[in-house]
ZAMARGU-4260 file (C-alpha; in steps of 0.2 Angstrom, whole numbers, plus 5000, padded with zeros to 4 digits):
<rodrens>
0) 5524/5644/5703 | 5525/5635/5686 | 5543/5631/5686 | 5547/5615/5676 | 5550/5600/5686
5) 5562/5586/5679 | 5553/5576/5667 | 5557/5559/5674 | 5550/5565/5691 | 5534/5571/5683
10) 5531/5555/5674 | 5535/5544/5688 | 5525/5554/5701 | 5510/5555/5689 | 5509/5538/5682
15) 5518/5527/5694 | 5525/5515/5682 | 5533/5521/5666 | 5526/5512/5651 | 5536/5509/5635
20) 5531/5518/5619 | 5516/5510/5610 | 5521/5517/5593 | 5536/5517/5581 | 5549/5531/5585
25) 5547/5547/5574 | 5554/5544/5557 | 5558/5563/5556 | 5563/5574/5571 | 5561/5593/5573
30) 5579/5594/5567 | 5578/5582/5552 | 5560/5585/5546 | 5558/5589/5528 | 5552/5606/5523
35) 5535/5601/5517 | 5523/5589/5524 | 5524/5571/5517 | 5510/5567/5505 | 5498/5552/5508
40) 5501/5550/5526 | 5488/5545/5540 | 5490/5553/5557 | 5482/5546/5572 | 5474/5559/5584
45) 5468/5557/5602 | 5455/5569/5609 | 5440/5570/5620 | 5422/5568/5613 | 5412/5583/5610
50) 5410/5597/5598 | 5428/5596/5593 | 5424/5580/5584 | 5413/5589/5571 | 5426/5603/5571
55) 5440/5591/5566 | 5429/5583/5553 | 5426/5600/5545 | 5444/5602/5541 | 5447/5585/5533
60) 5444/5591/5515 | 5458/5604/5517 | 5470/5591/5524 | 5466/5578/5511 | 5471/5591/5498
65) 5488/5590/5506 | 5488/5571/5506 | 5484/5570/5525 | 5472/5558/5532 | 5466/5558/5550
70) 5462/5543/5561 | 5453/5551/5575 | 5450/5542/5592 | 5438/5552/5603 | 5433/5546/5620
75) 5422/5551/5635 | 5432/5561/5649 | 5437/5546/5659 | 5443/5535/5645 | 5452/5550/5637
80) 5461/5554/5653 | 5467/5536/5655 | 5474/5536/5637 | 5481/5554/5640 | 5492/5548/5654
85) 5498/5533/5644 | 5502/5544/5630 | 5513/5556/5641 | 5523/5542/5648 | 5526/5534/5631
90) 5531/5550/5622 | 5515/5550/5612 | 5513/5531/5611 | 5504/5527/5595 | 5497/5545/5593
95) 5504/5558/5581 | 5493/5572/5588 | 5484/5575/5605 | 5471/5587/5610 | 5476/5593/5628
100) 5469/5604/5642 | 5481/5618/5647 | 5484/5611/5664 | 5492/5595/5656 | 5503/5604/5643
105) 5517/5606/5656 | 5517/5588/5661 | 5518/5582/5643 | 5532/5595/5640 | 5542/5589/5655
110) 5540/5571/5650 | 5547/5575/5633 | 5531/5569/5625 | 5528/5584/5613 | 5538/5594/5601
115) 5540/5613/5601 | 5528/5623/5590 | 5536/5640/5589 | 5537/5640/5570 | 5518/5635/5569
120) 5513/5651/5579 | 5524/5662/5568 | 5518/5654/5551 | 5500/5656/5557 | 5503/5675/5559
125) 5500/5676/5578 | 5511/5684/5591 | 5512/5680/5609 | 5501/5696/5613 | 5487/5689/5602
130) 5483/5676/5615 | 5476/5679/5632 | 5489/5680/5646 | 5481/5665/5655 | 5481/5654/5639
135) 5499/5658/5635 | 5505/5654/5653 | 5498/5637/5652 | 5503/5632/5634 | 5520/5642/5632
140) 5533/5635/5644 | 5551/5641/5645 | 5550/5651/5629 | 5542/5637/5619 | 5524/5633/5613
145) 5521/5615/5617 | 5503/5615/5611 | 5494/5628/5600 | 5478/5634/5610 | 5461/5636/5601
150) 5448/5639/5615 | 5447/5647/5632 | 5433/5649/5645 | 5432/5654/5663 | 5418/5654/5676
155) 5404/5666/5675 | 5389/5672/5685 | 5372/5667/5680 | 5357/5676/5687 | 5338/5677/5685
160) 5333/5693/5677 | 5316/5693/5685 | 5324/5693/5702 | 5340/5703/5699 | 5340/5719/5689
165) 5355/5723/5678 | 5360/5737/5690 | 5359/5725/5705 | 5372/5712/5697 | 5386/5711/5710
170) 5403/5718/5706 | 5411/5711/5722 | 5410/5694/5731 | 5404/5703/5746 | 5389/5710/5736
175) 5386/5693/5728 | 5384/5686/5746 | 5373/5700/5752 | 5362/5699/5736 | 5361/5680/5738
180) 5356/5681/5756 | 5343/5694/5753 | 5335/5683/5739 | 5334/5668/5750 | 5317/5665/5757
185) 5306/5650/5759 | 5309/5638/5744 | 5319/5651/5735 | 5338/5651/5737 | 5348/5666/5731
190) 5365/5659/5726 | 5372/5641/5724 | 5390/5636/5720 | 5394/5617/5718 | 5402/5611/5734
195) 5403/5592/5733 | 5419/5584/5741 | 5433/5583/5728 | 5434/5591/5711 | 5418/5602/5713
200) 5423/5611/5729 | 5441/5612/5725 | 5437/5619/5707 | 5425/5632/5713 | 5434/5637/5729
205) 5450/5641/5718 | 5441/5656/5711 | 5439/5662/5729 | 5457/5658/5734 | 5465/5668/5720
210) 5452/5682/5721 | 5457/5684/5739 | 5475/5685/5735 | 5480/5667/5740 | 5489/5653/5730
215) 5491/5635/5731 | 5510/5635/5733 | 5525/5647/5735 | 5540/5647/5724 | 5548/5633/5733
220) 5532/5622/5731 | 5528/5624/5750 | 5509/5623/5751 | 5500/5640/5756 | 5483/5633/5760
225) 5481/5640/5777 | 5486/5658/5775 | 5475/5672/5781 | 5469/5674/5762 | 5465/5656/5760
230) 5456/5655/5777 | 5445/5671/5772 | 5442/5664/5755 | 5436/5647/5763 | 5425/5656/5776
235) 5416/5666/5762 | 5414/5651/5751 | 5406/5642/5766 | 5395/5657/5771 | 5388/5659/5754
240) 5383/5640/5753 | 5377/5640/5771 | 5366/5655/5770 | 5361/5656/5752 | 5360/5638/5745
245) 5349/5623/5748 | 5355/5611/5762 | 5361/5598/5750 | 5374/5609/5742 | 5388/5599/5750
250) 5383/5585/5738 | 5381/5595/5723 | 5392/5594/5707 | 5389/5605/5692 | 5374/5594/5686
255) 5364/5596/5702 | 5367/5615/5703 | 5361/5617/5685 | 5346/5606/5688 | 5341/5617/5703
260) 5343/5633/5692 | 5333/5625/5678 | 5319/5621/5690 | 5318/5639/5697 | 5325/5635/5714
265) 5340/5646/5714 | 5342/5664/5708 | 5360/5664/5704 | 5375/5653/5702 | 5394/5653/5698
270) 5397/5640/5685 | 5404/5637/5667 | 5398/5646/5652 | 5396/5630/5642 | 5380/5627/5652
275) 5371/5641/5643 | 5363/5630/5630 | 5355/5620/5645 | 5348/5635/5654 | 5342/5645/5639
280) 5332/5631/5632 | 5314/5632/5636 | 5312/5613/5634 | 5325/5611/5648 | 5323/5626/5659
285) 5307/5633/5667 | 5315/5651/5667 | 5324/5650/5651 | 5317/5667/5646 | 5324/5675/5662
290) 5342/5671/5662 | 5357/5681/5659 | 5376/5680/5663 | 5389/5692/5669 | 5407/5692/5674
295) 5411/5684/5691 | 5412/5697/5705 | 5429/5703/5711 | 5437/5698/5728 | 5450/5709/5737
300) 5463/5704/5724 | 5452/5707/5709 | 5443/5693/5699 | 5453/5678/5696 | 5441/5664/5691
305) 5447/5647/5687 | 5448/5644/5668 | 5452/5631/5655 | 5460/5631/5638 | 5463/5618/5626
310) 5476/5616/5612 | 5483/5603/5600 | 5500/5596/5602 | 5512/5586/5591 | 5519/5570/5600
315) 5537/5566/5600 | 5533/5549/5592 | 5524/5558/5578 | 5528/5548/5561 | 5528/5565/5551
320) 5530/5581/5561 | 5528/5592/5546 | 5511/5584/5541 | 5506/5585/5559 | 5510/5604/5560
325) 5499/5606/5545 | 5484/5599/5555 | 5488/5611/5569 | 5489/5626/5558 | 5473/5621/5550
330) 5463/5617/5566 | 5470/5632/5576 | 5469/5645/5562 | 5460/5662/5564 | 5447/5657/5551
335) 5443/5641/5560 | 5443/5647/5577 | 5431/5661/5572 | 5419/5648/5564 | 5418/5639/5580
340) 5414/5654/5591 | 5396/5648/5594 | 5403/5633/5602 | 5417/5640/5612 | 5427/5657/5615
345) 5443/5658/5605 | 5460/5658/5613 | 5464/5673/5603 | 5457/5689/5610 | 5454/5698/5594
350) 5441/5685/5589 | 5431/5687/5605 | 5429/5705/5602 | 5421/5706/5585 | 5406/5716/5583
355) 5390/5709/5590 | 5399/5694/5597 | 5385/5691/5609 | 5373/5687/5594 | 5385/5673/5590
360) 5388/5667/5608 | 5379/5676/5621 | 5391/5671/5635 | 5408/5677/5627 | 5408/5695/5634
365) 5406/5689/5652 | 5417/5674/5649 | 5432/5685/5642 | 5431/5699/5654 | 5444/5691/5666
370) 5453/5679/5655 | 5469/5688/5657 | 5468/5686/5676 | 5460/5669/5676 | 5470/5655/5684
375) 5472/5636/5684 | 5477/5625/5698 | 5496/5621/5697 | 5500/5609/5683 | 5509/5596/5692
380) 5507/5577/5692 | 5502/5578/5710 | 5486/5586/5706 | 5477/5569/5706 | 5482/5569/5725
385) 5481/5587/5731 | 5464/5591/5722 | 5454/5578/5731 | 5462/5583/5747 | 5458/5601/5745
390) 5440/5597/5739 | 5437/5586/5754 | 5443/5600/5766 | 5433/5614/5758 | 5418/5603/5759
395) 5421/5600/5777 | 5422/5619/5780 | 5405/5621/5771 | 5398/5608/5782 | 5402/5618/5797
400) 5420/5614/5803 | 5432/5628/5807 | 5441/5635/5792 | 5458/5638/5801 | 5458/5621/5809
405) 5454/5611/5793 | 5466/5621/5782 | 5480/5619/5794 | 5477/5600/5793 | 5476/5601/5774
410) 5492/5611/5773 | 5501/5597/5782 | 5493/5584/5771 | 5498/5593/5755 | 5516/5596/5762
415) 5517/5577/5764 | 5511/5574/5747 | 5524/5585/5740 | 5538/5579/5751 | 5534/5561/5746
420) 5535/5566/5728 | 5553/5573/5730 | 5550/5592/5729 | 5560/5595/5745
</rodrens>
């Protein structure tokens, strides 16, 4: 499913026009690099805004002792994604290091925009088995690490403890539906999962698709979005939101779902653990003292929630690869990942299993329960085409249209996308 596609096809399909590099070619390559990082070098870093800005500031003193300065550019998601695309097509462009989501590592690797980092993992003292299976699957490709992962999170189940006792917490998706239906009465709704057309519906339904045994594509990149497993997953996703959620759920993104939970309107939801600070804060949430999280319930094929991992990569245009590797080793070290557990679970399982981890980050046990089986949508350039199509289709099914008919049409649409892109 995640076979590499020829780099030139990837870049062309994702970005349309291939831009020339913005920066100077690397002055040392992986083959010709010196044994130690050059002194007094300034490296340019591209990243998305957020807690990672503080985290990278925290390691500046250690890097400065090695003669390494950082010029960091951190942007909101939309701006970051635009610069990210340009960086891939220009083999790094003006940047020496880039913070990447796991589902983009394959694209960058195939575009030859990154250098392999196997030696970094070894020098940090990690083995492959130290990382979660899902994390490794999206950052180690064809035997090479192209980005060193530092965080990982997957969807969890939030619930109201005054309405749902611990022994009632659902273990299966069927149980989750039944409980949500039973709790729906008048102005109280038992369960809500974001279902707005596009990213929201596609993202959340993916958990259902995989947990019911479905996949996006087969080994030959033929879409498999209308199989019995996919249809059953879509029907259950629709049934939950039709029978257990407010009528406006077809327009809800994460933000609207969180707001409804904060107001006390819904009893449970499936969403990301990063929202814990918003629902556990009494100044933001009316039921802050009555909230808990649990692992997502299992489907017929187990629990396979969608997840996300982030890592740091060294670009092919990097002016000093050895110095950049020092930055990666420092940022992704065991010590520094542990210091950031309050912000995000680590990509290394050992750190998420330390004693009393829930006192550091309450959501980590639930978050990590299924990280080994968690999945992400296929990391191909065409995701900017097939994700909106899938999201629109699932939204249509939640709105009341036939799952089989809608998914049949979706499968043909996605097949056309893949055919136009040259997959067959």
